[in-house]
N, C-alpha and C positions, 0 to 999 in steps of 0.2 A: 504493498501500498505505497504512495507516493504520495498523498496527501498531506502537509504540514498540520499537525497538531500540539497541542500542549498538556497533553495527559499523560501524566505519571502514572507508573506501576508500584501498587504497595502490598502490605500483608497486615490482616489483622492476626493477633495474636488468640486471637479467639480459633483460629483453624487447628490450634494446637493443644487445644484441652484436653484433650484424651489423655496424651502424654504425658504434660503436665501434672494430670490430676493424679497419672499414676507413678506419679515421680520417675519416669522414662525420662524425663527432659526436666532441665534445669532453665531457669528464664535466661542465662545466660549460652545454655545451649541451644536454644531454641533462636536468641540472635546469631548465633552461630551461623545456623541452618539458614538464616536469610541471607548471609553475605554467600556462603554458598550456594544458595539458588539463584545469586544476584538480583536479589527485590530491594530495590532502595531505600522505601518508604518503611515505616513502622505504625502500626497502630495498637493500644495496648488498653485491656481491661483493667482500670483502676482495682477494684474490689476482686480481680480473681487474681491478680498477678503482683500486687505491690503491699508489702508488708505493709501492715497498719492504718492503709488508705480508709478514709480521706489523710488522716495525720501523717504524711509522709514523712521521715527522716530526713535530714540533711546529708547524712551517709548515705540512703537511698541515692538522693538526686546526685550526689558526688560518682556511686556508683553507676548509675545510669549512663551518666555524658561520658565517662569513660569506657562504657562500654560502644556506645554511639561511635566515639572516636577510633576506639579498637578495630571496630569492623563495619565503620564508614558507612553507617547508615543514618537514614534520616527521620526524627520523630516527627510524626503527621498529626495524628489524633488521636484525642482520650476517649474511649467510653465512659461516661457515666451514668450511673442511675439516682434517681430520687429516693431513698429509702424512708418516704413519707410516714409508715406503719413502724418504723422503729422503738416509739415509746411506746410501754406497755399503756393499754387502757385510753390512748389519744392518736389524733392523727397531727400531723406539722402544721405548726401556725402557717401564715401564711411570711413572715418575717423567718421562720425558722427554717423554709424551704430556701427563701432568698439566701440568708447565711450560708446553706450546704451549697448550692452552685456557685456560688462565689468562690466557695473553696476549690470546688472544680475548675474554677477560670484559673485561680493563681495557680494551683498543681498544675492544669495546662502548661501555664506560661514558664512555672519554672520546668518542665520536663522539657520544653523545647516544641510542642505541639500548639498548631497553629487552628485545629480544629477542634471539636468537642460533639461526639457523638449524642445528643441530646436525646434523651429517654420522653416516651409520651407523657409521662409525669407531670412535665413541666407545662403547665397552662399557658395562654396568650398573655393576660397580664403581668406573669411573672417574666415570661421574656421580654415584655416591653421596660419592665422596671431594671432588668439587668442587661440589657443593648449597652448603655452608655460604659458601666465598668467593663464588658467584653470586646469593645472598639478599643477602651482603657486599654487593658493587656495583650490587644491584639490578636484575640482569640475569635473563630467564628462559632455560634451557636447553631448548630446543623441539627434539626429535628429530623427523626427518624421515619421516614414513610416506608410502613412494611407492611405485606400482605396479609390479613385480606385486606387494607384500605388501599387505596390508589387516589389519584390524581382528582375520582371524580368523587371520593367521600367527603360525607359534608366536613368534618371536622378539618379536613386538609384543605378544603375550600376556604373555611374558614379563616385558616393559617395563611393560605397565598393571599388572602383581604389583608390579614392583618400585618402579614410583612411589605404589601404594595404600600397601605396606608403609612409606615412607620419608614418605610426607605432606606433601612440601615445593611451596609455592606456586611455587617457581621453575622446578621439573624438570617438563617434559609433551612436549607434539608439536608438532610443523608439521604439519599436513595438507595433501597434495597432493591435486589434483581429478582425477591422472589416474588416482584410483579409481572416477570417474564417467565413462568414457567411454564413451557408449550407443553411439557407432557408429562406426567404423574411420576414423578422420582424411583425409577427401577428399584433404587435401594430401599425405597420405601413401601413398597408394592411387595416385595420379595420378605421384608419383616412381617409385613402382617399375616403371609401365608403359614411363616416359623412362627407366629404367635396363636396359629390352629384357627384361624379366620379362614371359613368355607371358602374354596376356589373359585364357585362361581359369583360370591360378594365379591373377589380380589379384582375379579374378572368384569364385574359391574364397576368398579370403582375406578378402573384403569379406563375402559370403554366411555366410561360417563364423561369422566374429568380431561379425556382428551376431546373430546369432542362438543365440551364445553356443556354441558346437559345435566348437570349436577342439579338437584337443587339450588337455589341462590336465592339470597334476601334481595339481590339488588344484580347488576348486569353481571357481575365477577363472584361477590363475594358468595360462600357457601352457605347456605341455612344449618346452623348444627340439630335443630329438633326434627326436622322433613330430613336431613341425612339417616339422624339417629332412627326414625321412625321406618324407613328404608328398612335400614342395612335391616332392625329387631323383624322386621315382616320377610325377610329373608333367610331368618331362622339366625341370626348371628345377635349377642348379649349386650347390653347396656356398656360394659368394657368396653367389647371390641367396638362398637360406635364410636366412642368417644377416642378410640385409637385410629379408628377410620378418618374421624375428622381432622384429629392434628394430620395424617400424612395427605390429605386434602384443602390442606388451608392454605397454600401458596394458590395465587391465580397466572390468569394470561392475560393481560392488557397489549393494547397497540404500541411500541416503542417509538412510533414517532410522535406519539404524545409528549416525550419528554422534550423534544424541541419550543413544544407551546411555553413551557416554565423554566426552563434551562437557566435563566438568569436568578433562579434561586435556588440553584442545587449546587453544595458547595464541598459535598461531600459524597462517595459513591460505596456500597458493600457490594462487591461482586460476590455473590451469594452462588454460591456449585455444592452439589450434593454428591455428582459422580463424574470425575472426568476419566473416559476414556483413553488405552492404548495412543489411540489415533489424533489424540490431544483438540478433542473436541469435549464438549458437557452433554450428559446423555438429555437433562430436559431442556436448558436454556441456550436458545439459540443467538449465541454469542458474536456470531457472524453477523448478524441481523444486526445489533445492537452496538455494536461497538462504531459501525460507520458514521452512525447517527450521532454521537457522542460527538465523533469528530467535526460534523455537519455545523452542529449545534454549539462549538465552539467551547465545550467544556473544558476547564483548566486544572481540574484538581487530580487528586489520586483516585487511582482503580485499586479497590483495596482487595485482594482474596479474601475470601469469608467460607471456610470449608464445613459444612453443616450433615456432611453424610457419614461423622462417623457415630451418632448418634442411632442412625438406624441399622447399623452393622455390629455395633463392639457387642450384642449378644451371643454373633457366632462367628466373628472372624477377628484378625489382627490388624487394629486399625494402623494406617501407615499416612499421616498426613502429610509429611514430606513430601512422600511420593505425590498424594494429591493435589498438591499445592505446587509441585515442582512444574506438575503435569498442566495446569493453567496458566501458569507466567510463561511456557512455553509458548500456550495458545495466544495468550498476550502478546507477549513480542511479534510473533506473526501477524497478527491482526494491526497492533499498531505500527506495523512498518520497522520495525527491529532486529528484525533477521529474516 
């Protein structure tokens, strides 16, 4: 691909959560792996991989920047979660929520990250209040759009209106590629079979997902109650219906819609479930999506986010490194780097 662009490659360390959780890889091991895989940008999950988070010690900051220098990587994004239910018997006040996200902004700045992937618990009025601090710290607050929501979801439309009115360069979205999952992930349907769900139910889910005929609450989002009724009518259990809903919560929308909202997109989670040996993703048509990002002038990072481990860990050894490697090889080809 000869077209010029400003898209950069990165990886969310969420991709390595299986090996990290099982103590097969330390944080430094993972960072060394990103160097070996030639992945420039690093996205870290604060409460997963940073000791004491959000109260990060000076020793960790020193260690972190030492690793960035040692392995030649660039800090890109901090993933935050607003733990609004952390206090026994009550939820956080607005001032406590504000203070919590301020800590995230300060931490992102100290880590060298200029983007925070913001969780959906952060309300519009709170983002408006935080905008000036984000600008002061040169950190973009990028609220995640994740399936089953899409650009037409009422809440997302409300946020777009909000961002347009505020006109702050530091408020926008992290776009998750779960919006463009064209086929039901094979790792998910295979897991359903291993969980004992009847073959005819799984075949129905595959066919209905791929043909966009699952029961819907709106154009794209699956209706959990209606899907549950269908599964139970076919002889499944309530537990199996819940698992079926988890397997089908991704959606497929027209990626051309990205062009309409590109000015608001500051970061991208390049979700994937199964990278095949020929360097294509089984469910998400990246060969269609990346040219749209280039056409729209996207200038941020495209961060690998491997989510297939949760579907195979019951029966197979997870190799997150190989899966991430394959996706990065694909990105290099599609971005004209190889």
